[in-house]
C-alpha positions in Angstrom: 34.6 1.1 21.0 36.6 0.8 23.8 38.7 2.7 24.2 42.5 0.5 25.3 43.5 0.9 29.0 46.6 2.2 31.0 49.3 -0.3 31.9 48.3 0.4 35.4 44.5 -0.3 35.1 46.1 -3.5 33.1 48.1 -4.0 35.9 44.6 -3.3 38.2 43.0 -5.7 37.3 45.2 -8.7 36.5 46.3 -7.9 40.3 42.3 -8.7 40.6 42.4 -11.6 38.2 44.4 -13.4 40.7 42.7 -13.2 43.9 39.5 -13.5 42.1 41.2 -16.9 40.8 41.9 -17.5 44.3 38.5 -17.8 46.2 36.9 -20.3 42.8 39.6 -22.3 43.7 39.0 -22.3 47.1 35.3 -22.7 46.8 36.5 -26.2 44.2 38.4 -27.0 46.8 35.7 -26.9 49.6 33.2 -28.7 47.8 34.6 -31.4 46.0 36.8 -32.6 48.9 33.8 -33.0 50.4 34.5 -29.9 52.9 31.0 -27.8 52.2 27.9 -29.3 50.4 27.0 -25.7 48.6 29.2 -24.7 46.0 28.6 -20.8 46.3 30.2 -19.0 43.3 27.8 -15.6 43.7 29.5 -14.1 46.6 32.5 -14.4 44.2 31.8 -13.1 41.1 30.2 -10.3 43.1 33.4 -9.3 45.2 34.8 -9.2 41.6 32.6 -8.2 39.4 34.4 -5.1 37.5 36.5 -8.3 35.6 33.1 -9.4 34.5 32.1 -6.5 32.9 31.0 -6.6 29.4 33.2 -3.0 28.9 36.7 -4.0 30.9 36.6 -7.6 28.4 36.5 -5.2 25.3 38.6 -2.4 26.7 41.0 -5.3 27.8 40.2 -6.2 24.4 41.2 -3.2 23.0 44.9 -3.1 24.9 46.1 -6.0 23.2 48.9 -4.9 20.9 50.6 -8.3 20.7 51.9 -8.2 24.5 51.3 -12.3 25.8 50.0 -11.2 29.5 47.6 -8.5 28.2 46.2 -11.7 25.4 46.0 -13.7 28.2 43.9 -11.2 30.7 41.9 -10.4 27.8 41.3 -14.3 27.3 40.1 -14.3 31.1 37.5 -10.9 30.5 36.0 -12.8 28.4 35.5 -16.1 29.4 34.7 -14.1 33.2 32.3 -12.5 31.1 30.5 -15.3 30.0 31.4 -17.6 33.4 29.3 -14.9 34.7 26.2 -15.3 32.5 25.9 -19.3 34.3 26.9 -19.2 36.7 23.9 -19.7 38.6 23.8 -23.3 35.9 26.7 -23.9 37.3 26.0 -23.7 40.5 23.1 -25.7 40.8 24.3 -28.3 37.9 27.2 -28.9 41.0 24.7 -29.3 43.9 22.1 -31.3 42.2 25.5 -34.0 41.3 26.2 -33.9 44.8 22.5 -34.8 46.1 20.9 -36.8 43.5 20.6 -40.1 44.2 19.4 -43.1 41.8 17.7 -46.2 43.4 19.6 -49.6 41.7 18.4 -53.2 42.7 17.2 -51.9 45.7 20.8 -49.5 46.5 21.0 -46.1 46.7 23.2 -44.8 44.9 24.9 -41.3 44.3 24.8 -39.4 41.1 28.7 -38.6 41.6 29.7 -42.0 42.7 27.9 -43.5 39.5 30.4 -43.9 37.0 32.4 -45.2 40.1 30.3 -48.2 40.8 29.6 -49.0 36.9 32.9 -49.7 36.6 33.7 -51.5 39.5 30.3 -53.6 38.8 31.2 -57.1 37.1 27.9 -58.0 36.2 27.0 -56.5 32.8 23.6 -56.8 33.3 23.4 -54.2 36.2 25.9 -51.9 35.1 23.7 -51.6 31.5 20.9 -50.3 34.9 23.3 -48.0 36.1 23.9 -46.5 32.5 20.7 -46.6 32.0 19.1 -44.9 35.4 22.3 -41.7 35.2 21.6 -41.1 32.5 17.6 -40.5 33.3 19.1 -38.3 36.5 20.8 -36.3 33.7 18.2 -36.0 30.9 16.1 -34.7 33.7 18.0 -32.8 36.0 21.3 -31.8 34.4 21.4 -30.6 30.4 18.2 -28.7 30.7 20.9 -26.7 33.2 23.7 -27.4 30.1 21.8 -26.2 27.4 20.4 -23.0 28.7 23.6 -22.8 29.8 25.2 -23.0 26.0 22.4 -20.7 24.7 23.6 -18.0 27.0 27.3 -18.4 26.1 26.6 -18.5 22.3 23.3 -16.0 22.9 26.9 -13.3 24.6 29.8 -14.6 23.1 28.8 -12.1 19.9 28.4 -8.9 22.3 32.5 -9.6 22.5 32.7 -8.9 18.6 33.4 -12.4 17.7 30.8 -14.1 15.6 30.7 -17.3 17.4 32.4 -19.3 20.0 35.3 -21.1 17.7 35.6 -17.3 16.1 36.5 -16.0 19.8 39.4 -18.3 20.6 40.9 -17.9 17.2 41.3 -14.7 18.6 43.0 -15.6 21.7 45.7 -17.3 19.5 44.7 -20.8 19.4 45.3 -22.9 16.4 42.1 -24.6 16.4 42.3 -25.3 12.7 45.9 -26.7 12.6 45.2 -29.0 14.9 42.0 -30.1 14.0 43.9 -31.5 10.4 45.8 -33.3 12.4 43.0 -34.8 14.4 41.8 -35.8 10.9 45.2 -36.9 10.5 45.4 -39.0 13.5 42.2 -40.8 13.0 42.7 -41.5 9.7 46.2 -42.6 10.5 45.2 -45.3 13.7 42.0 -46.7 12.6 42.8 -50.0 11.5 45.0 -49.7 14.2 42.6 -49.2 17.3 40.4 -51.4 15.3 42.7 -54.6 15.6 44.1 -53.4 18.9 41.1 -52.0 20.0 39.4 -55.2 19.8 42.0 -57.3 21.3 42.1 -55.0 24.3 38.3 -55.0 25.0 38.0 -59.3 24.5 40.8 -59.9 27.2 38.8 -57.3 29.7 35.1 -57.8 29.2 35.2 -61.0 26.8 33.2 -58.1 24.4 35.2 -57.1 21.2 34.5 -52.8 19.7 32.4 -54.2 17.9 29.8 -56.1 20.8 30.7 -54.0 23.6 28.0 -50.8 24.6 29.2 -47.5 26.3 28.5 -49.5 29.7 31.2 -52.2 29.0 33.9 -49.2 29.0 34.5 -48.1 31.9 34.4 -51.5 32.9 36.9 -52.6 30.0 39.1 -49.2 31.5 38.8 -50.4 35.3 41.1 -53.0 34.7 40.7 -55.2 37.9 42.3 -58.4 36.9 45.5 -55.8 38.0 43.9 -54.6 41.3 46.6 -57.0 43.0 50.0 -54.9 41.5 48.3 -51.4 42.6 47.1 -51.5 46.2 45.5 -48.1 48.2 48.5 -48.7 50.8 51.5 -48.2 48.5 50.3 -45.2 45.9 51.1 -42.2 48.3 54.1 -43.9 49.6 55.3 -45.2 45.6 54.7 -41.5 44.6 57.1 -40.7 47.0 59.8 -42.9 46.2 59.2 -41.1 42.3 59.5 -38.0 43.4 62.6 -38.7 45.4 64.3 -40.6 42.6 64.0 -37.0 41.0 65.2 -34.7 43.5 61.6 -34.0 45.1 60.8 -34.4 48.6 57.0 -34.7 48.7 57.1 -34.1 52.7 58.9 -31.6 53.0 57.2 -29.3 50.3 55.4 -26.9 52.9 53.7 -25.0 50.2 52.0 -28.6 49.3 49.2 -29.9 51.3 48.3 -33.2 51.3 44.7 -34.3 51.7 44.1 -38.1 52.4 41.3 -37.6 54.7 38.1 -39.5 53.8 34.8 -38.1 53.5 31.3 -39.4 52.2 30.9 -36.4 49.7 34.6 -36.2 48.8 35.4 -36.8 45.6 36.4 -40.1 44.3 39.0 -39.2 41.7 42.4 -37.6 43.0 42.7 -33.6 42.0 44.8 -30.7 42.8 44.1 -26.8 43.3 46.7 -24.7 43.2 44.6 -21.9 45.7 48.2 -20.0 45.7 50.9 -20.3 43.0 53.5 -21.4 44.6 52.2 -20.5 47.6 49.7 -23.1 48.7 49.0 -26.1 46.3 46.3 -28.7 47.5 47.0 -32.4 46.1 43.4 -33.8 47.5 43.0 -38.2 47.4 40.9 -40.6 48.7 42.7 -44.0 47.7 41.3 -47.1 46.7 43.8 -48.5 44.9 43.9 -49.5 41.3 45.0 -49.0 38.0 42.7 -46.1 37.6 43.6 -44.6 40.8 47.4 -45.4 40.8 47.0 -43.0 37.3 44.9 -39.8 38.5 47.0 -39.8 41.6 49.9 -39.4 39.1 48.7 -37.0 37.0 47.7 -35.0 39.9 51.0 -35.0 41.1 52.6 -33.5 37.9 50.1 -30.7 38.2 51.1 -30.7 42.1 54.5 -30.4 41.4 54.6 -27.9 38.1 52.7 -25.3 40.3 54.6 -25.9 43.7 57.6 -25.3 41.6 56.3 -22.4 39.8 58.6 -19.0 40.2 57.2 -16.5 42.3 58.3 -13.9 40.5 56.6 -14.5 37.7 53.3 -12.5 36.2 49.7 -13.8 37.3 49.0 -14.0 33.7 52.6 -16.6 33.5 51.2 -18.5 36.8 47.9 -18.8 35.8 46.7 -18.2 32.7 49.3 -19.5 29.8 48.9 -22.3 27.9 47.6 -25.0 29.8 49.1 -28.2 27.1 51.7 -27.3 29.7 50.5 -28.2 32.7 48.6 -30.9 31.5 51.7 -32.1 29.8 53.6 -32.3 32.7 50.3 -33.9 34.6 50.5 -36.9 31.9 54.5 -37.1 32.4 54.3 -38.4 35.9 50.9 -40.6 35.0 52.2 -42.1 32.4 54.9 -43.8 35.0 51.8 -45.7 36.0 52.4 -47.5 32.3 56.2 -47.7 31.9 57.1 -51.0 32.3 60.8 -49.6 33.3 59.6 -47.9 36.6 56.5 -51.2 37.0 59.6 -53.4 37.1 61.0 -50.9 39.6 59.1 -49.5 41.4 56.3 -52.3 42.1 57.9 -55.5 41.1 55.3 -55.7 39.0 54.5 -59.2 36.9 54.5 -59.0 33.4 55.2 -55.6 33.3 55.2 -55.5 29.3 52.0 -57.4 29.0 50.2 -54.2 31.3 52.1 -51.5 29.3 51.0 -52.0 25.9 47.1 -52.1 27.9 47.9 -49.0 29.1 49.1 -48.0 25.4 45.6 -49.3 23.9 43.5 -47.4 26.8 46.4 -43.8 25.9 45.0 -44.5 22.1 41.1 -44.7 23.0 41.8 -41.1 24.3 43.4 -39.5 22.1 40.8 -40.8 19.6 38.1 -40.0 22.1 39.9 -36.4 22.5 40.4 -36.2 18.1 36.5 -36.8 17.6 35.5 -34.9 20.2 37.5 -31.3 19.4 36.1 -31.8 15.5 31.9 -32.1 17.4 32.8 -29.1 19.4 33.9 -27.3 16.8 31.0 -27.6 14.6 28.5 -27.6 18.3 30.0 -24.3 19.4 29.8 -22.3 15.6 25.8 -24.0 15.4 23.4 -21.6 15.2 21.0 -24.3 17.1 23.0 -26.1 20.2 20.5 -29.1 20.1 20.9 -30.4 16.6 24.2 -31.0 17.1 23.0 -33.9 19.2 23.0 -36.5 16.6 26.2 -35.5 15.6 28.0 -36.3 19.0 26.8 -40.0 18.5 28.0 -40.1 15.1 31.3 -38.8 15.5 32.1 -40.3 18.5 31.0 -43.5 17.5 33.1 -43.2 14.6 36.1 -42.5 16.6 35.7 -45.3 19.3 33.3 -47.9 17.4 31.4 -48.1 20.1 28.5 -45.6 20.7 28.0 -43.1 23.2 24.9 -42.4 25.3 23.7 -39.2 23.6 22.3 -37.7 26.7 26.5 -36.3 27.3 26.7 -34.3 24.4 26.3 -30.9 26.5 28.5 -32.6 29.4 31.1 -33.8 27.3 32.4 -30.4 26.7 34.9 -29.2 27.3 34.7 -25.5 27.9 37.2 -23.2 26.5 38.5 -25.9 24.0 40.4 -27.3 26.9 39.9 -30.8 25.1 42.4 -29.2 21.9 44.3 -28.7 25.2 44.5 -32.6 26.6 45.2 -33.6 23.0 48.8 -31.1 22.7 49.4 -32.0 26.2 49.7 -35.9 24.6 52.1 -35.1 21.9 54.3 -32.7 24.1 55.1 -35.0 27.2 55.2 -38.8 24.3 57.8 -36.2 22.1 59.4 -34.6 25.6 59.2 -38.5 27.3 61.2 -39.0 23.7 63.8 -36.7 24.7 64.2 -37.4 28.4 65.3 -41.2 27.2 66.9 -40.7 24.6 69.5 -38.4 26.3 68.9 -40.3 30.0 68.1 -43.9 29.1 64.6 -45.5 29.6 65.3 -45.1 33.7 65.4 -41.4 32.8 63.3 -40.8 36.3 65.4 -42.4 38.3 68.2 -39.7 37.5 68.5 -36.3 39.4 69.7 -34.8 36.1 66.3 -35.5 34.9 64.7 -34.2 37.6 66.7 -31.2 37.3 65.8 -30.3 34.0 62.0 -30.7 35.1 62.6 -28.6 38.4 64.0 -25.6 35.5 61.0 -26.1 33.3 57.9 -26.2 36.5 59.6 -23.0 37.5 59.0 -20.9 34.5 55.0 -21.8 34.7 52.8 -21.5 32.1 55.3 -18.0 30.5 56.8 -20.6 27.2 53.8 -22.3 25.6 54.3 -25.5 25.6 55.3 -25.6 22.0 58.2 -23.0 22.7 59.5 -25.8 25.6 59.4 -28.6 23.4 61.3 -26.9 20.4 63.6 -24.9 23.4 64.7 -28.6 24.7 64.7 -30.7 21.7 64.2 -28.6 18.8 61.1 -30.3 17.3 57.4 -29.4 16.6 54.3 -30.5 19.0 53.5 -33.1 16.6 49.5 -35.6 17.1 51.7 -38.5 15.1 54.3 -38.5 17.9 51.9 -40.1 20.5 51.1 -42.8 17.4 54.6 -43.6 17.2 54.7 -43.7 21.3 51.9 -46.2 20.6 52.8 -48.4 18.2 56.3 -49.1 19.8 54.5 -50.0 23.0 52.4 -52.4 21.2 
């Protein structure tokens, strides 16, 4: 049986974890920003091997005595132990994603650009060909890596003292069972709403109802090409800067925030945020293409950026880098959802038919909630199953039932959020919907123009991830976190 660690030993591990995460984030930035081809995790793991040892995870676990920081460090040590076993698969998968290409109709298309190619393709038959080529590459090259990694994680989890991955996270304090019940209730309560509103939405964008649409139509539906003129690439960053300025934040004056705007061939097409040092160096990576989805992604990542950039440097590593990720995801969604707010659209973009677009945004939000509810229910089954591969049909069943569009079974492992991050997204959507309701109630529908609202946000951002999303919401508004609050917001927008 593992012996508890002294406070000094825990402090040393915490400091090492800070450097480990910083180095991983730096590597993530360099690779996905297109600054280097390789994704070299092994040297980082080797430099911090003490963090990834089984003995370390077990000893930190034995030290948990109700202290939240120690519990977070225990979770981190367990994830590091499991991550160390699958780092080779992660490296190889990233390299393949960066180098694989498919030839479609005589055109060579990089694997990482295939989703955006499907999204931007107006011809339905070509979308299908692109989708099939992508699935073939996934099945041949990536799924063997994903399967091997999943089987390794299942095997090694038992050595951490839990019968399976689900029970491991229950031990970390994840309320997975209560959230799963909320997911089932949400799917039930919004079933008819999705069938009616989703059908209208799909027909309006691609001329196909949800009963007729195929998976290769979904990305095109999301693309919203008809709204492109309202979301030009050249206005993305200025609109973000102006929106933050209304809240009292000068983006360009933030010395701890780097804006990576350079266009590189292998740069990820989607905006992302890398908090290499919190709050000392936070990088917002952007490759502006324009269009509604690109705008939403930029504002989402800007929410992460401002949260990390305003986090107090006096907090512990666990409170800055670990903690409840529903918090930072909630701040990201708060800014992202400005781009589907009719009042913001009229103020910032002189937008045509803002309420029509906001209603479409609400339907997309409903899709995402229903999708993630089904994903969490699937992941709970997958992560407790003795045979991972046997869950492949179950992925299709659960997602199809929720969305009424059949997904590809090739994604049954790729579409899995490690560490039950899907649960963090779900809680973040509820946190954001309820917090936005509070902001509107206190400062009106144009709350995002009020410096007082900005002051409250900066005060809350300053707390990093020391409090949970539940605690922040209860402290600010007196409410409990409820997924049904998102359904109420969606109904209001519709």
